[in-house]
N, C-alpha and C positions, 0 to 999 in steps of 0.2 A: 643377519647371516645364519644363525641357528635355524630360523624358521625355514629359510630357503633350503637348507641342507635336509631338514626334516621332511620337507615337501618333496624333494628330489627323492629321498630314499623310499618315501611311501609310493612315489609314482612307479620307481623301479619294481617295488613288491607287487604292485597291482599289474604292472606289465608282465612280470615273472609268472603271476598266478594265472594270467589268461593264457601265456604261451604254454603252460603246463597242464592246463585243464583237460587236455585229452590224453595224458600219460596214464598208463595203467600199471605202472611198476614193473613191466616187463622188459625194460631197456637193457640191452646188452651193449657195451662199448666193445667195438671190433679194433684190435691192435693194427698197427700199420704192418703191410705185408713185408716179407724179407725178399731180396732179390731171387732166392731159389723158389719161393711162393709165387712171386709174380711170373716166372718163366713157366710155371705150371698152368696159371691161368691164361698166359698167352698161348701156351700148346692147346688149350681147351678149344680155342677159337680155330686153330689149324685143323683140328680133328674134325670139326663140324663138317668139311667138305673133303677132307683128305684121309679120315681115318674111318674106322669101323665102330659099331656100337660097343663092342667089347673094350676097345681102346679108350672111347669116351668114359665109359664106366670106370675103367681102371684109373684115368686121370683124375676123375672125382675122388676115388679113394685115396690117390696119392696126394691130393690137395687136403683131404681130412688128415691123414698122417702128418702132413706138414703143420698143419694147425696144432695138432696134438702136442708138438714140441714148443709151440709159441703160447697157446692158450687152450687149455683141455675143454673150457667152456664152450669155446667157438666149434672145436672138433666134434663136440656132443651134438651140434645142429645136424650133423650129416648122418641121418638115420630114416628109416621108413616113418611115414606118416601114420599115427596111431589112429585108426578108424575102425567102424564095424562094417564088415562086408556081409550084407544082408542076403537071403537066398532068393530075393525078389526085387524087381525094379521098383524103387521108391520106398523100400523098407521091408517090414514084415507082414504087410497087408491089413493092419489092424486100424489104420488111421481113419477117423470118422470126423468130418467137418462139423463144427458146432451149428452152422446154419447152412442148408442147401437152398439157393436162390430159386425162385419161380422165374424161369427165364422164358416169357412169352415172345413169340417172333414179332418184331416190329420192323422189319427189314425195309430200307428205302431202296428205290429203284437203282441198280448199278448203271455204270457206263464204260473210255480208255484215252498221255505221252504217245503211244500207239492207241490200241484200245485195250482197256484192262482184261486180262485173261481170267476168268472165274475157275479156280483150280478146284475149289471145294465149296459146298453149300452146308452150313452147319456153323455152330459156335466156335469161334477161335479165341483162345484165352491167352496166347502167347505164341511168338514165332521167331525165327532167325533164318539167315541164308548165308552160304558160302559157295564159292566158284572155285573149280580146280584150275590148275595151270593149262590143262587142255580145254578148258571152257564149259565143262559139265556143271550145271547148276542143280544145288541141292537146297530145298526148302523144307524145314521142319516146322510143324505147328502143333501145339497141343489144345485138347478139349477137356476141360474138368467136368465133374458132376455127371458122368455117364453111369448108366446102370443103377439108376435110383439115387445118384448123388455122391457116392463114396468112391467111385472109380474114376479113371480118366484113361485118355489115349494119347498117343503121339503119331502123327502121320509125316511120312516122308515122301516129298514129291522130287522127282528127278527129271531133268531134261539134258539130253546129249546132243541137241542141235541148236544150241544158243538161245533157247527160250522159245523156240517156235512151237514145240510141243512138250507137254509134260505127261508124266505117268504116275500114278501112285506106287512108289516103289516099296514102301513099308508101311504097315498099319499095325502099331504095336500097343496092345492094350496094357493098362497098369492096374492092378487090382489093390484096393484098400489104400490109395495114396492120390493126392492131388499135387500137380506141378505148381511151382511159384515163378520159375524163370528157366529159361533155356538158352545156350548159345552153341553155335555149330562151328566146327573146325574140321577142314579136310586135310588129310595126311595123303598127299599124292605125289608122284615122282617115279623114280627107279626103284622097284621093289614092290612089296605088298602095299596096297592102298586102302585107306579105310575113311569112313565117315564117323566123326565124334560128335555126339550130342552131349553136352555137359547140361545136368539138370539138377536145380534145387527144388526140393519139395516142401510142402507146407508143414511136414513133420520134422524139418530141419536135416533130413537126409540129403547128402550131396554125393551124385555119382556120376560117371561117365558111362554112356551106352554107346557101344561101338559095332559097326557094320562093316564087314569085308565087301569093298565095292565091287569085286568080281564075283564072289559066290553069294553074297548076301547074308552069310552067317553072322549071327549077333551075338555078342557078350556084353557084360557090364561089371562094374567095379566100383566100390566106394573110393571117394577121394580124400574126404575129411568129414568129420562128425559135427554135429550142432551148427551147421552153417545156414546163414539166412540170406546171403547175397554173395555174388562172385563176379569176377571177370576173368576171361581166359584169352589166350593167344598161343602161337606156336612158333618155333623157328621153322626154316623151309630149306633145309638141306636138299640137294638133288637126290640124295639117297634117303628113302623113307624110314630106314631103320634108324638113321641118325637124327630123326625129327623128334622133338620133346615138347609136349604140352605144358604151358606155363601158366599158373594161376594165381590170382589173389582173391581172399575171401574174408568176409566178416562173419564171426560165430555170434551165437546167441547172447554171448556176454558182451558183444559189441567190440571185442578185440579183433584186431586186423592182422591177416597172415598172408604169407605167400608159400608155394611148394612148386615142384615140377615132377612130371613123370620121368621114368627111367628110359635111357636110350635103348633102342631094340624091343621096347615093350608097346610101342604104337598107342601111347596115350594111357598105359596102365602102370601099376608099381610106383606109386606116389612117395616121394622122399624129400627130405630137406625142408620141413616145415619151419618157417621163421616168423616170429611175432614182430610187427612193426613197433611194438611198445606202446601204442596208443589205441584208443577207443575210437571207432569210425563206422561209417555207413555209406552205401551207395558207391561201392569200390569198382573200379575197372582197371585193366591194364592193357598194355600193347607191346608188340615186339618190333624192333627195328631191323638191325642187320648186325651180324658178327657178335652176337651176344647181348646186344643192348636191349633192355627191358625197362618199362616205363609204367608207374602206377599213379593213379589219381583216386581220392575219396574224399568225403566230407567228414570233419571232426565231429564226433558225437555231441560233445558239449559245447565246443567253441563255435560249431557250423563254419569254421574255416574250410576253404578249399585247399587241400593239400596235394602236393606231388612227391613222388620218389623215384629214383633211377638206380638201375643195377647194369653193371657192364659185363655180367657173365651168366647169361641164361637162368636168372632167378637164384644164383648161388646165394646160399643164407649169410654168408659173411661179406657180401658185395653190395649191400643196399647202401644208399646215401642216407644223410639225415634228411628229415622233413622239410620240404620247402613250402611255405605258405604263399600260395599264389594269390589268393585275396582273402582278407580277414572277414569272418562272419559277421562283425560288428559293423562292417561297411556295405557287404553285398550279401544277399541270400542267394545261394547256389543250389540248384536241384539237378539231379540225374546226370552228372557229369559223364562224359565220354572222352576217350583218349585214343589217338592214333599217331604212330611214328612213320615218317618217311624212311626209305631204305637208304640211310646214310650213316656213316661211321659215327659210333657213340662219342660224344663229348667234342670232338674237334669239328665235326661237320654235321651233326645230328639236327633234325627238324622235327618237333613234336607239337602237336595240337591237342589242346584240352578244350572242349565245347561244353557248355552247361546252360540251362535256363536260368536267368538272373534277373534280380531286381533290388532295388535299395532295401537294405536290411530294415525291418520295421514297417514298411510301406505296404499298401494295398495296390501298388502299380501293377501293370500287366508284366509277364516275364518276356524278357527279349532273349534272343539267343546270343551268347557272349563267347568269344574264342580267346584263348590265351596260347601264346606261341613261344616254344623254346628253340632258340637257334645256336649252334656251336657250343652247347654246353652252358649257355648263360642261363640266367633266371628267366622265367616265364613272363612275358609281357602282354597286355591286352591287345587284341587284334579285332576289328569289327567283323561281325558275321551277319546276323539278321535282326532288325529292329521290327517293331510293329506298332500299331495304332491302339488307342484305348478300346477295351472291349475283346481283345484277343491275347492269347498266351501262345508263345513259341514253346514247345513241348517235345519230349522224347526225341532227342537228337540222336541219330546213328551215324557211323563213320565205317568205312572199309578201305583196305589198302591191298592192292594186288601184289603177287610175287613175281610177276613179269610185268614188262611195260616200263613207263617213265618211274624213276625212282622216287617222285616227290609228288605225284598226283593222288590225292585223297578225296574219294566220294564221300559226301555226307547228305543226310536228309533230315527232316524235321517234320512235325505235324503242328499245323496252325489251328489251334483250338478257338472256336468262338464261344466265349465264356457263357453267355446266356442261350445258347443252342438255338438261336434264331436263324442261323445259317449252317450249312454244312462244314464239318471241319474238313480240311484239305492237307495233302502231304506235298512236300516239295523237295527237289534235288538241288544241291549247291556245290559245285565242284571247286575244290582248292587245287590251284595250278602250280604250287610251289611257291607262290608269292602273295597272291591274293585270292578270294573268293570270286568265282567268275560270274555270278548272278544266278538267281533262283529260277526254277522252272516248275511249273505245276505238273503233277504226275497223274493222280486219280482222275477219272473221268467226271466231267460237269454231271452234277446229280449224284455223285457219290459221297455219302458222308463217311469219311475215313475215320476208323476207330482211334480214339485219342489216349487210350489207356496204356499203351505201350508203343515202341517204335515201329516205324515203317523201315524193314531192313533194306539197307542199300548194299549194292556190289557192282561189279562190271560184267558185261558179257565179253565173249572173247575177242570182239572187235574194238574193245576199249570204251564202249559206250556205257553209261550207267543203266542199271536195272534195280527193281524195287519189288518187295514182297510185302503185302500189308492186309489189313482186315477192314471189311466194311463195319457198319453198325447197326445193332438191333437193340433199341431201348438203350440200356447202360452197358451193353456187352458187345464185344466184338462178334461179327457174324460175316461168313463168307471170306475165303482165302483167295487173294487176288495177286497176280503177277503183272508187270508192265515193264517194258524196255525201250530205251531210246533208239536202239538200232533200227535202221531203215528211215530214220528221220533226218532229212537232209537239209535243214534250215531253209526251207522255202524253195529249193532247187530242184528242177525235175529230175527223177532218178531213172535213167534208161542204161542200158548196157550195149557196148559196141562188140560185135562179133569179131574175134581175133585180137582184140586189144588186152595188152598185159602190162603190168607195172611191178616193178621190184627194186629193192627188197621191202617188205613190210612186216614188222617195223623197220623203218629206215633211220639212218643217224645223219649222214652228210649229203646223200644224192638219191634222187628217185630216178630210175630208168624207165622210160616209156617206149612201148613198141605197138604199131597199129598196122593194119593191112592197107589203110588209106592215109591220106595226108592229114596230120594233126594240125589244124589251124592254129589254135591257141590253147593255153593252159592257164587256169586260175586255181589259187588256193585259198580257202576260207577256213577261219577258226570254227570251232564248233558252235560259237554264238552267231555266226553268218558274216562276220567281218572279214572283208577281202584283204589277204596279207601278202599276195604275190599275183602278178600276171605276166605272162610271157607269150610272144608270138613265136610259133614253132615253124610252120610250113614245111614239114618233112615227116617222113613216117616214123622216125626214131629220134629220140632225144633223151638227153640227161639234164635234170634240173637240180641245181644246188640249193639245198634247203639247210644248210648248216647253221644259218642264222636265225632259224625258227626256234621257238621256246619248245620245250618238250610238251607233248599232248596229242590229243586227236584232232586231225584235220580233214576237210572235204576237198578233194581233187576234182576239178571241173574240166572237162575236154570238149572242144568243139571240133567235130570232124564232119566234112561235107554239109556244114550249115546246121547239123544237129548236135545236141549237148548231151552229156552223160556225166555222172557224179560217182565217185569211188571214196571210200574212207581209208585213211592210213594213219599209223601212228608215228609221230616223230620222237626218237629217243634221244 
């Protein structure tokens, strides 16, 4: 019996040591909220849509004051982030890379989901994309090693017609600094509108570069110091002054933090830095709705895949304890990404973490693995993408719109041919709120998609996915491309009937149809081409009940005078 007890105690010690292997000594125990404090947190959610930036900031200070009476250590978290604000984008201009690669052009022939649009010829070392609520598309891409190797540039391409045409909106040189990662956030709605490009540089400078969408005026500011990786999202109040950027980041010490910008500062004035109390890497975060924030990262020592949640806009006293999504001793996870549906935190939320995964210690190919949180429960595995020997599923990206269906999440990934005997390809795979709808190839036949960073996914204003990505030259990204699914009608001829109209779009319960001639029949297809409804009409005007359709994008096919035409609509 004594031996059994000794074994049990040793086992518990081992388990505890494994569980604590990522702790860094910065853990802060947050006391329980008082009723008065809870009321202030509830007020913060009301103020997002019904208050002003000044009221949001006053509420934050009231929360700090309330914490001061409970625990001064918690109150001390509510302060500006200590960072260096350099006079230049990327630092002080003195960074020099140890090695400047000789990048000889070995570009393969391009090809096009529609046809890939070539936006830029040249080396591309990273990119990201976002779409405003009005459908304007912004693609940011950076090129390192310019001007002899120590400088870089960031290029901003903008489309105001749904991706039909693009213009080079901004070409911003950076002196004496090289990018390591960027992420794009649009602040749009009622009020001043901005494009934010968050940038981590190889010298560990972490800044946000901001352009006014109307005037093009640029500014920049430091977010935090000594940062090597980050993930960012934002809330989406209808009033732009109430929108705040929300960030998580890993520092060079491997410690993991969160912070947020100040209301009314449009992505500037960073406050409330909070240490997760662990060492980690490959951090990402997502915003849901009504304050709900979600983060994921890899434990630096354990290689566990972790998740955390926060119900109040990255409030430093509101983070949950770490949840181990999958143990590093069981699965090796790489480059996790996270996206939250627009659903109420805890009681109704729906969050996806996707990562490249294989059995720990194996040399198997990496598959794409999803983990889903529903209604505040623990994350559970969900099938995403498998592959065969010789291929890896790499660099998964996700995007969630601020309008349209509340739980449709766009995802993309790169399928990497490990021995390079075939072109690498990128694919789109939409999550419809329940399952992944099936992969679709994007890059044209003959395109060798670059596998060193994600193919950025988003949606055009009609609810169809679009993608920005790079081609390949040798071991580098070369050529910036854009492709969109809009205009693709799952094999159905696309004509337009003069005088025909349908409304509303998006629709919730019914579609109203009106034509100059008799509508003979109407069919509705899913985005994958499956017929979900068919009706005989035989009159000029009709109302179709679509209440039983799931949320998503559909194709409406009409037959008038023996001719057919198709139209897209969104079911909310």
